[in-house]
N, C-alpha and C positions, 0 to 999 in steps of 0.2 A: 682523368684518373679513375680508376675503378675502386669502388668502396669495399671490395672483398667478395667472397663467394657465400652463397646461402648455405646454411648448416644442413647437412643431410642426416636426418634422424633415423634413417632405416639401416644404419650400419650395425650389423650383428644382431638385429632383432628379427624374429620370425613370429608373426601373429598366427601362423598355421598350427602351432604346437600346443593348442589348448588355450591360448591367450585370446581375449576378445575385448572389444571396446564396450565400456558401459554406456548405455543410452540414458539420456536424461529421463527420469521418471516424472510424470506429471503428478502434482499433488492430488490427494483425494478430494473429491468434491465436497465442499463445505455444506453443512446442514443449514437450512434456512430457518431462522427463528423469527417469531413475532417481535415487534418493538418492546413489548413489556418484558420479555425474557433477556434482553440485552443488558450487559453491565459495562458501560463505556468508561473509558479512562482518557484523561487529557494529558498530553505531553507537550513541552515546548522545546524547540530546537533552533539553533542559529545556522542559517545556511547563507553563505556569502555575505555575512554581516547583518543579515535581516532575520527577524523572528518569524518562525513558522509554527502554527498551532496544529497539533495532531490530535484527532479524536478517533477512537475505535476500541475494540475491533468490531466491525459490523459483519454480521452473518446474514446478509440479504443478497438477492440476485443483483447482478451487475446493472441491469436496466433500472431496477428500483433505486439502486444506490446513485446512479447518475441523475435520476429524477430528483431525489432528495437533495443531492449536492447542488443541483441547479437552483432549487428554491432557497436553500440556505445561503448560497452565494449572492443571490439578488437581495435577500433580506439584510445581509451583512455589508453589502456593497464592497466585496473583496473578491480576489481570485482564489482558486483552489483546485484540487484534483483528488481522484479516488485511486489509490494504489494498494494492492494486496490486503484489502479489508480495512484500510485506514483512510480517513478523509483528512486532507492537508489543506489548511487555510492560510493565506498570506496575512501576516500581522498577528498581533496579540488580541484574539477575539473571544477568549474563553468566557468572559463575563456576559457577553452579548449572545453567545452561541448556546450556552447552557439552557436558558428559558425556551429557546426555540425548539430544541430537541425534546425537552420535557413536555412541551405542548404536542409534539408528534407522538409521544408515548414511550420514549426511551428513558431508561434509568441509568444511574451511575453507581460506581463503587464508592464507598464512603472513605 
């Protein structure tokens, strides 16, 4: 049995009359800051029943962020990733993470 026909969206539409598709604009490049000028924030989320600790927002180059993330993950013995300026760590690691980042020169919002 056939499941049906695909929907034809071109019925009655003409893109030649001044209509155009919007292209995804890349976000502007972030400014790179020294660790002393960062004001980091901690957040906790639950994903699939597990706790994830978010810290950020980091304004550093991606290579530097990956290097920092790798050293922090080995120190904390947990997994994590770097997405859109935020570092995500598996588990509730805020108490152990804060002194490590202060040692690297980062500051926090009160």
